[in-house]
KOLPADO-464559 format. One record per residue (C-alpha): residue in one letter; y, x, z. Coordinates in steps of 0.2 Angstrom, whole numbers, padded with zeros to 4 digits, always signed. Each point is the difference from the previous one (the first is absolute). Example, Ala and Ser with C-alpha at 12.3 -4.5 7.8 and 13.67 -1.06 7.14 Angstrom:
2
A-0022+0062+0039;S+0017+0006-0003;
//
This chain:
414
M+0566+0394+0512;T-0018+0000-0004;S-0013+0002+0014;A-0009+0016+0001;A-0016-0008-0001;S+0004-0006-0018;L+0005+0018-0005;R-0016+0009+0004;A-0001+0016-0010;P-0014+0001-0014;S-0017+0007+0006;G+0003+0016-0010;R+0010+0014+0005;D+0017-0006+0008;H+0014+0009-0010;R+0013-0004+0011;V-0005+0012+0013;D+0000+0014-0014;F+0017-0008-0005;W+0008+0002+0017;R-0008+0017+0002;G+0008+0005-0016;V+0017-0006+0006;A-0003+0011+0017;L-0005+0015-0010;V+0017-0001-0011;M+0011-0004+0016;I-0009+0016+0010;F+0004+0012-0016;I+0019-0006+0000;N+0003+0000+0019;H-0009+0017+0000;I+0014+0009-0009;P+0016-0003+0012;G+0016-0002-0007;N-0004-0009-0016;L+0009-0015-0006;Y-0015-0012-0001;E-0006+0003+0018;N+0013-0013+0004;F-0009-0013-0008;T-0018+0002+0007;S-0007-0011+0014;R+0005+0010+0015;N+0018-0005-0004;F-0003-0019+0002;G-0011+0000+0016;F-0008+0009+0014;S-0017+0006-0008;D-0001+0010-0016;A-0013+0005-0013;A-0011+0009+0012;E-0004-0016+0011;L-0004-0010-0016;F-0012+0015-0006;V-0009+0001+0015;F-0002-0019+0002;L-0007-0001-0017;A-0011+0015+0003;G-0007-0011+0015;F-0002-0017-0012;A-0009+0013-0013;S-0011+0006+0013;A-0008-0018+0004;F-0007+0002-0018;A-0003+0018-0001;Y-0009+0002+0015;G-0001-0016+0011;R-0011-0011-0012;L-0013+0015+0000;F+0001+0001+0018;F-0003-0018+0004;A-0014+0000-0013;G-0010+0012+0011;H+0004+0017-0007;E+0011+0006+0014;L-0006+0019-0001;V+0005-0001-0020;S+0017-0008+0004;T+0004+0011+0013;L-0005+0016-0010;K+0010-0007-0015;A+0015-0002+0011;F-0001+0017+0007;R-0002+0007-0017;R+0016-0008-0006;S+0008+0007+0016;G-0007+0018-0005;V+0009-0002-0018;L+0016-0004+0009;V-0001+0015+0010;M-0002+0011-0015;V+0014-0009-0009;Q+0010+0004+0015;L-0004+0018+0000;M+0005+0002-0019;L+0016-0010+0002;S+0005+0010+0016;T-0004+0016-0009;L+0010-0006-0016;A+0015-0004+0012;L+0000+0018+0006;G-0001+0006-0016;I+0014-0011-0008;Y+0012+0002+0014;S-0002+0019+0000;W+0003+0000-0019;G+0016-0009+0003;A+0005+0013+0013;L-0004+0014-0011;A+0005-0006-0018;L+0014-0011+0004;G+0007+0009+0014;H-0002-0014+0013;G-0005+0010+0014;E+0005-0016+0011;L-0015-0009-0007;L-0013+0011+0012;S+0008-0009+0015;R-0004-0017-0006;I-0015-0012+0001;G-0007+0010+0013;L+0000+0017-0008;S+0010+0009+0011;Q-0016+0000+0013;F-0010+0008-0013;I+0013+0013-0002;A+0001+0003+0018;S-0018-0001+0004;P-0011+0001-0015;V-0017+0003+0008;E+0001-0014+0012;T+0008-0012-0013;M-0014+0004-0012;I-0013-0005+0013;G+0011-0017+0002;F-0001-0002-0019;A-0019+0002-0001;T-0002-0012+0014;M+0014-0012-0006;T+0008+0001+0016;H+0016+0008-0008;Q+0006-0011-0013;L+0014+0003-0012;G+0014-0014-0003;Y-0005-0011-0015;V-0018+0006+0001;N-0006-0008+0016;I-0007-0017-0005;L-0017+0004-0006;P-0005+0008+0016;M+0003-0017+0009;Y-0010-0010-0013;A-0014+0013+0000;V-0001-0003+0019;L+0001-0019-0002;L-0016+0001-0010;L-0008+0010+0013;M+0003-0014+0012;L-0005-0014-0014;P-0018-0001+0006;A+0005-0005+0018;L+0011-0013-0007;L-0014-0006-0010;F-0012-0001+0014;I+0012-0011+0011;A+0005-0010-0016;R-0019-0004-0001;I+0001-0008+0017;S+0016-0009-0003;L+0016+0002-0011;N+0012-0005+0013;L-0009+0012+0012;M+0003+0015-0011;L+0018-0005-0002;G+0003-0002+0018;V-0009+0017+0004;S+0012+0007-0014;A+0015-0007+0008;V-0005+0007+0018;V-0002+0017-0008;W+0016+0000-0007;L+0009-0006+0016;L-0009+0012+0010;A+0005+0015-0012;Y+0018-0005+0003;V-0001-0002+0019;F-0009+0017+0001;A+0008+0009-0013;I-0018+0003-0009;D+0000+0010-0016;L-0008+0014-0009;P+0006+0017+0004;N+0014+0009-0011;Y-0007+0018+0003;P+0009+0012+0001;L+0015-0010+0004;P+0000-0013+0014;G+0000-0019-0003;G-0012-0009-0012;W-0001-0006-0016;F+0014-0010-0010;F-0012-0012-0006;N-0010-0004+0016;P-0016-0006-0005;V-0004-0008+0017;A+0015-0012-0002;W-0001-0001-0019;Q-0018-0007+0001;L+0007-0017+0005;I+0007-0002-0019;F-0016+0006-0007;A-0009-0012+0011;L+0011-0015-0005;G-0003+0005-0018;L-0019+0000+0003;Y+0001-0017+0009;C+0008-0007-0015;G-0012+0007-0012;F-0015-0008+0009;Q+0010-0016+0001;R+0001+0000-0020;I-0018+0005-0001;E-0006-0014+0011;R+0012-0014-0004;G+0008+0005-0018;Y+0017+0003+0008;A+0008+0013+0012;V+0012-0011+0010;P+0002-0018+0000;F+0015-0009-0005;H+0012-0008+0014;P+0017-0005-0004;W+0006+0004+0017;L-0007+0017-0001;I+0008+0002-0018;A+0017-0005+0007;A-0002+0013+0015;A-0006+0013-0011;G+0016-0002-0011;A+0011-0001+0014;Y-0006+0016+0009;C+0001+0009-0018;M+0018-0005-0001;I+0004+0005+0018;A-0007+0017-0005;F+0010+0001-0015;L+0017-0005+0009;T-0004+0014+0013;I-0001+0013-0013;R+0014-0007-0011;F+0012-0001+0014;N-0006+0014+0011;L-0004-0012+0015;W-0013+0012+0008;S+0010+0001+0016;W-0003-0019+0003;W-0019+0004+0000;A+0002+0014+0012;A+0011-0011+0012;L-0016-0011+0003;P-0008+0003+0017;F-0017+0003-0007;P-0011+0016-0002;V+0004+0011-0016;L-0017-0006-0006;L+0006-0018-0001;T+0018+0003-0007;G+0000+0017-0006;F-0004+0007-0019;D-0011+0014+0004;K-0011+0005-0014;T-0012+0011+0010;Y-0006-0014+0011;V+0004-0015-0012;S+0012-0008+0011;L-0001-0020-0001;P+0014-0003-0011;R-0009+0011-0014;L-0017-0008+0004;L+0008-0018-0002;H+0010+0004-0015;I-0016+0006-0011;I-0009-0015+0008;A+0014-0011-0007;I+0001+0007-0017;V-0019+0000-0003;Y+0000-0019+0006;L+0014-0004-0012;F-0007+0009-0017;A-0018-0006+0005;N+0006-0018-0001;A+0010+0002-0015;S+0001-0015-0012;A-0014-0001-0013;T+0012+0002-0014;S+0008+0015+0009;P-0003+0017-0010;F-0006+0006+0016;S-0015-0012+0000;T-0005+0004-0018;V-0002+0018-0001;K-0012+0006-0014;R-0009+0015-0002;D+0010+0008-0012;N+0016-0002+0011;P+0007+0018+0000;L+0003-0001+0019;A-0018-0006+0002;M-0005+0015-0010;L+0008+0012+0012;G-0007-0008+0015;R-0018+0002-0007;H+0002+0019+0000;S+0009+0001+0016;L-0005+0017+0006;P+0003+0010-0015;V+0016-0010-0004;F+0006+0004+0019;A-0005+0019-0001;A+0009+0001-0018;G+0015-0010+0007;T+0001+0011+0016;V+0000+0016-0010;M+0014-0006-0011;S+0010-0005+0014;L-0001+0017+0008;M+0006+0007-0016;G+0014-0013+0000;Q+0004+0005+0017;V+0003+0018-0005;I+0009-0003-0016;K+0012-0012+0009;N+0002+0009+0016;D+0015-0009+0007;R+0008-0006-0015;T+0010-0016+0001;P-0008-0015-0010;H+0004+0000-0019;F-0005-0014-0010;L-0005+0011-0016;A-0010+0013+0008;D-0008-0012+0013;T-0005-0012-0014;L-0007+0014-0009;M-0010+0007+0014;I-0007-0016+0007;G-0003-0008-0017;A-0009+0016-0006;G-0011+0000+0016;I-0005-0018+0000;A-0004+0001-0019;I-0011+0015+0004;L-0009-0010+0013;F-0003-0014-0011;A-0006+0012-0013;L-0012+0008+0011;A-0006-0018+0006;R-0003-0006-0018;F-0010+0017-0004;L-0011-0004+0015;D-0002-0018-0007;W-0005+0008-0016;W-0012+0013+0007;A-0010-0012+0011;V-0003-0010-0016;A-0004+0015-0012;Q-0012+0007+0013;K-0010-0016-0001;V+0001+0000-0020;A-0007+0018-0001;L-0014-0002+0013;G-0006-0017-0007;P-0002-0018+0007;T-0009+0006+0016;A+0015+0012+0005;G+0008-0004+0017;R-0013-0013+0005;A-0005+0008+0017;I-0010-0012+0011;D+0010-0010+0012;P-0012-0004+0014;T+0011-0015+0005;R-0002-0008-0017;A-0018+0005-0002;E-0004-0009+0016;L+0011-0015-0005;S-0009+0000-0017;A-0017+0001+0009;G+0004-0015+0012;A+0006-0010-0014;K-0017+0003-0010;A-0010-0005+0015;G+0008-0015+0002;Q+0010+0004+0016;D+0018-0001+0003;P+0006+0017-0007;R+0013+0002+0014;R-0014-0003+0013;A-0010+0012-0010;A+0013+0014+0002;G+0003-0004+0018;S+0019-0002-0004;K+0005-0008+0016;L+0018+0000+0006;G+0002-0008+0016;Q-0006-0018-0004;G+0004+0001-0018;S-0009+0008-0014;V+0009+0015-0010;T-0003-0004-0018;P+0003+0013-0014;A+0017-0002-0008;E-0001+0013-0013;
//
């Protein structure tokens, strides 16, 4: 195994992040059509974590580049507003998806005669108390099943400036504070309200922020050092052993062994809302193994034209389209047993549409630049402007940008 230091990603966009985001998007689409044959082969069948944990970790990693560098360069307000704007976009997409979910399931009940659909994914509350539930939809406190990831992500982006503020003091401090918040969320059952029902969000952002912060931490480490996590043989062995334990637990249904351990549920359970420790350790182990993949591995040599990387570049529209198609798939399948031909056609067609959408968005981005001329898309990046100005003045461009991360400098990686 080659050390991570010798596997530093190129200075441009790291297409491995897009690749794994694409993998997560495909698995989310498949998992969101329960009862299909192919859900037996997604990551949740081989370990404690699933595509959701991977997606949130990668979101944190990408945020170090999208918002963190700007924040550390002295543009705190711009970075904050940029994160808040993205959060607002996620809220609008969430409202659209919730409305479409209502429409798709209502159509299934009327056109296909499947009235039982209106008692699923949280729709029974809407039927019983439509006025109160509409308030819940508008405020995102009532979330339908399979349409509940984006609200958590939107809240994480609202938390991001606070994480960046602490990270500018110390990355380790940021991670420590995040871990304490995660622990307090479990101990005191801190969650956002699920009005009009009791309880809280299924994806509790107060707990999931730790996965996001871990991604943010690794993103900054890559910016500063050229690699996200260092290579240590004993850590590779430990991560591999833990992943094997997770696989054996699922394969041989050994859940009772974990439950018998004399520790709190947070340390031995598999709760998704509060991200129990076994789930957290599993996503950390997975990330560590693949981050230290061999230099000749296909996971270390991902190119821009990789189909899954193409999906990951357009994660939000691909996720939204996948969610709509998965909801339609739920209605059409409606408790039918797995069937090789039907499931292959459904899943295959859906994935093909996602690839077609991503390919179109790639083409559209280029087409706009060609149509508008050579100056299209060249918005002024204040961080790069300061870097350039500092270089022309003979200063260290990192010092000119004020990009300090703890005791090390944050250098551009794109």
